FIDO-900042 format. One record per residue: residue in one letter; x, y negated, z negated of N, C-alpha, C in turn; chain. Coordinates in pm, whole numbers. Example, Ala and Ser with C-alpha at 12.3 -4.5 7.8 and 13.67 -1.06 7.14 Angstrom:
zado residu:a; n.east:1319; n.north:569; n.up:-780; ca.east:1230; ca.north:450; ca.up:-780; c.east:1320; c.north:330; c.up:-780; chaine:A
zado residu:s; n.east:1285; n.north:225; n.up:-708; ca.east:1367; ca.north:106; ca.up:-714; c.east:1290; c.north:-3; c.up:-787; chaine:A
***
This chain:
zado residu:x; n.east:-335; n.north:-278; n.up:-70; ca.east:-285; ca.north:-281; ca.up:28; c.east:-300; c.north:-382; c.up:140; chaine:A
zado residu:x; n.east:-211; n.north:-414; n.up:207; ca.east:-244; ca.north:-507; ca.up:298; c.east:-284; c.north:-464; c.up:472; chaine:A
zado residu:x; n.east:-360; n.north:-516; n.up:509; ca.east:-391; ca.north:-470; ca.up:653; c.east:-325; c.north:-550; c.up:782; chaine:A
zado residu:x; n.east:-261; n.north:-652; n.up:710; ca.east:-172; ca.north:-700; ca.up:837; c.east:-18; c.north:-759; c.up:759; chaine:A
zado residu:x; n.east:75; n.north:-794; n.up:788; ca.east:185; ca.north:-860; ca.up:768; c.east:219; c.north:-1012; c.up:860; chaine:A
zado residu:x; n.east:260; n.north:-1120; n.up:801; ca.east:281; ca.north:-1210; ca.up:839; c.east:417; c.north:-1243; c.up:881; chaine:A
zado residu:x; n.east:509; n.north:-1280; n.up:988; ca.east:633; ca.north:-1287; ca.up:985; c.east:660; c.north:-1395; c.up:976; chaine:A
zado residu:x; n.east:714; n.north:-1489; n.up:895; ca.east:751; ca.north:-1622; ca.up:897; c.east:912; c.north:-1681; c.up:958; chaine:A
zado residu:x; n.east:900; n.north:-1824; n.up:999; ca.east:1022; ca.north:-1840; ca.up:1055; c.east:1088; c.north:-1886; c.up:925; chaine:A
zado residu:x; n.east:1213; n.north:-1921; n.up:919; ca.east:1273; ca.north:-1984; ca.up:797; c.east:1217; c.north:-2148; c.up:807; chaine:A
zado residu:x; n.east:1232; n.north:-2217; n.up:690; ca.east:1206; ca.north:-2324; ca.up:669; c.east:1216; c.north:-2446; c.up:783; chaine:A
zado residu:x; n.east:1122; n.north:-2517; n.up:811; ca.east:988; ca.north:-2533; ca.up:782; c.east:918; c.north:-2419; c.up:868; chaine:A
zado residu:x; n.east:829; n.north:-2332; n.up:777; ca.east:784; ca.north:-2224; ca.up:826; c.east:673; c.north:-2199; c.up:898; chaine:A
zado residu:x; n.east:695; n.north:-2129; n.up:1042; ca.east:625; ca.north:-2125; ca.up:1121; c.east:586; c.north:-1957; c.up:1146; chaine:A
zado residu:x; n.east:460; n.north:-1934; n.up:1203; ca.east:450; ca.north:-1787; ca.up:1229; c.east:472; c.north:-1706; c.up:1334; chaine:A
zado residu:x; n.east:576; n.north:-1654; n.up:1310; ca.east:667; ca.north:-1580; ca.up:1427; c.east:574; c.north:-1472; c.up:1490; chaine:A
zado residu:x; n.east:530; n.north:-1407; n.up:1383; ca.east:463; ca.north:-1271; ca.up:1457; c.east:347; c.north:-1217; c.up:1328; chaine:A
zado residu:x; n.east:239; n.north:-1161; n.up:1345; ca.east:115; ca.north:-1118; ca.up:1278; c.east:149; c.north:-962; c.up:1352; chaine:A
zado residu:x; n.east:177; n.north:-878; n.up:1238; ca.east:134; ca.north:-731; ca.up:1257; c.east:-1; c.north:-653; c.up:1194; chaine:A
zado residu:x; n.east:-89; n.north:-602; n.up:1237; ca.east:-181; ca.north:-514; ca.up:1199; c.east:-137; c.north:-375; c.up:1196; chaine:A
zado residu:x; n.east:-140; n.north:-358; n.up:1028; ca.east:-110; ca.north:-242; ca.up:993; c.east:-228; c.north:-131; c.up:970; chaine:A
zado residu:x; n.east:-208; n.north:-2; n.up:1056; ca.east:-315; ca.north:66; ca.up:1053; c.east:-251; c.north:201; c.up:1001; chaine:A
zado residu:x; n.east:-307; n.north:275; n.up:915; ca.east:-312; ca.north:394; ca.up:844; c.east:-407; c.north:491; c.up:869; chaine:A
zado residu:x; n.east:-393; n.north:591; n.up:914; ca.east:-493; ca.north:680; ca.up:895; c.east:-581; c.north:776; c.up:784; chaine:A
zado residu:x; n.east:-498; n.north:753; n.up:711; ca.east:-530; ca.north:815; ca.up:583; c.east:-636; c.north:762; c.up:487; chaine:A
zado residu:x; n.east:-734; n.north:813; n.up:516; ca.east:-879; ca.north:724; ca.up:419; c.east:-857; c.north:694; c.up:259; chaine:A
zado residu:x; n.east:-727; n.north:801; n.up:192; ca.east:-699; ca.north:774; ca.up:39; c.east:-574; c.north:707; c.up:104; chaine:A
zado residu:x; n.east:-557; n.north:597; n.up:106; ca.east:-461; ca.north:510; ca.up:129; c.east:-388; c.north:444; c.up:4; chaine:A
zado residu:x; n.east:-322; n.north:512; n.up:-50; ca.east:-253; ca.north:458; ca.up:-176; c.east:-50; c.north:394; c.up:-98; chaine:A
zado residu:x; n.east:1; n.north:322; n.up:-189; ca.east:120; ca.north:307; ca.up:-123; c.east:213; c.north:417; c.up:-129; chaine:A
zado residu:x; n.east:185; n.north:530; n.up:-191; ca.east:280; ca.north:625; ca.up:-213; c.east:266; c.north:683; c.up:-66; chaine:A
zado residu:x; n.east:138; n.north:724; n.up:-9; ca.east:113; ca.north:797; ca.up:97; c.east:121; c.north:722; c.up:210; chaine:A
zado residu:x; n.east:120; n.north:586; n.up:221; ca.east:188; ca.north:528; ca.up:293; c.east:334; c.north:483; c.up:314; chaine:A
zado residu:x; n.east:418; n.north:501; n.up:207; ca.east:558; ca.north:516; ca.up:247; c.east:622; c.north:605; c.up:299; chaine:A
zado residu:x; n.east:538; n.north:780; n.up:305; ca.east:563; ca.north:893; ca.up:321; c.east:532; c.north:907; c.up:477; chaine:A
zado residu:x; n.east:448; n.north:794; n.up:485; ca.east:393; ca.north:838; ca.up:644; c.east:481; c.north:785; c.up:751; chaine:A
zado residu:x; n.east:550; n.north:844; n.up:878; ca.east:590; ca.north:791; ca.up:955; c.east:592; c.north:684; c.up:1004; chaine:A
zado residu:x; n.east:450; n.north:632; n.up:1044; ca.east:459; ca.north:529; ca.up:1049; c.east:469; c.north:378; c.up:981; chaine:A
zado residu:x; n.east:506; n.north:389; n.up:844; ca.east:588; ca.north:310; ca.up:773; c.east:657; c.north:308; c.up:839; chaine:A
zado residu:x; n.east:786; n.north:390; n.up:851; ca.east:902; ca.north:359; ca.up:894; c.east:909; c.north:305; c.up:1028; chaine:A
zado residu:x; n.east:824; n.north:294; n.up:1106; ca.east:823; ca.north:228; ca.up:1228; c.east:798; c.north:67; c.up:1195; chaine:A
zado residu:x; n.east:684; n.north:64; n.up:1136; ca.east:655; ca.north:-86; ca.up:1114; c.east:802; c.north:-109; c.up:1031; chaine:A
zado residu:x; n.east:800; n.north:-82; n.up:902; ca.east:955; ca.north:-115; ca.up:834; c.east:1078; c.north:-166; c.up:977; chaine:A
zado residu:x; n.east:1100; n.north:-72; n.up:1006; ca.east:1208; ca.north:-87; ca.up:1100; c.east:1189; c.north:-210; c.up:1208; chaine:A
zado residu:x; n.east:1034; n.north:-214; n.up:1270; ca.east:986; ca.north:-360; ca.up:1345; c.east:1057; c.north:-462; c.up:1307; chaine:A
zado residu:x; n.east:958; n.north:-496; n.up:1177; ca.east:981; ca.north:-633; ca.up:1112; c.east:1086; c.north:-645; c.up:1041; chaine:A
zado residu:x; n.east:1201; n.north:-574; n.up:1046; ca.east:1321; ca.north:-622; ca.up:976; c.east:1422; c.north:-615; c.up:1080; chaine:A
zado residu:x; n.east:1397; n.north:-601; n.up:1212; ca.east:1495; ca.north:-607; ca.up:1344; c.east:1433; c.north:-768; c.up:1400; chaine:A
zado residu:x; n.east:1321; n.north:-773; n.up:1377; ca.east:1273; ca.north:-925; ca.up:1413; c.east:1323; c.north:-1009; c.up:1278; chaine:A
zado residu:x; n.east:1340; n.north:-983; n.up:1167; ca.east:1376; ca.north:-1099; ca.up:1059; c.east:1549; c.north:-1102; c.up:1107; chaine:A
zado residu:x; n.east:1595; n.north:-993; n.up:1120; ca.east:1725; ca.north:-1010; ca.up:1176; c.east:1772; c.north:-1090; c.up:1277; chaine:A
zado residu:x; n.east:1686; n.north:-1084; n.up:1384; ca.east:1685; ca.north:-1183; ca.up:1519; c.east:1661; c.north:-1314; c.up:1495; chaine:A
zado residu:x; n.east:1583; n.north:-1356; n.up:1384; ca.east:1568; ca.north:-1498; ca.up:1327; c.east:1713; c.north:-1548; c.up:1275; chaine:A
zado residu:x; n.east:1748; n.north:-1452; n.up:1156; ca.east:1880; ca.north:-1459; ca.up:1083; c.east:1968; c.north:-1499; c.up:1189; chaine:A
zado residu:x; n.east:2000; n.north:-1460; n.up:1255; ca.east:2124; ca.north:-1448; ca.up:1377; c.east:2086; c.north:-1560; c.up:1420; chaine:A
zado residu:x; n.east:1960; n.north:-1606; n.up:1497; ca.east:1945; ca.north:-1723; ca.up:1575; c.east:1961; c.north:-1867; c.up:1485; chaine:A
zado residu:x; n.east:1918; n.north:-1872; n.up:1340; ca.east:1950; ca.north:-1985; ca.up:1298; c.east:2087; c.north:-1974; c.up:1227; chaine:A
zado residu:x; n.east:2196; n.north:-1905; n.up:1228; ca.east:2317; ca.north:-1895; ca.up:1192; c.east:2391; c.north:-1969; c.up:1294; chaine:A
zado residu:x; n.east:2333; n.north:-1958; n.up:1438; ca.east:2410; ca.north:-1972; ca.up:1588; c.east:2339; c.north:-2134; c.up:1576; chaine:A
zado residu:x; n.east:2246; n.north:-2173; n.up:1522; ca.east:2218; ca.north:-2310; ca.up:1534; c.east:2266; c.north:-2386; c.up:1424; chaine:A
zado residu:x; n.east:2365; n.north:-2311; n.up:1280; ca.east:2412; ca.north:-2407; ca.up:1245; c.east:2521; c.north:-2447; c.up:1291; chaine:A
zado residu:x; n.east:2593; n.north:-2346; n.up:1367; ca.east:2727; ca.north:-2403; ca.up:1387; c.east:2703; c.north:-2534; c.up:1512; chaine:A
***
């Protein structure tokens, strides 16, 4: 399991954001993390950011 996630832009890729992933559970497994409320927060935040980049890229194509 990763301790950070790097969000990249579209090609040519540049680093847009780096998220430090912190779960308090000492017995950290993928299933335990998925069931954590923090997982949902990370997931939603990162996907919103990716959607913003996708919308911006579509605008630039026009």
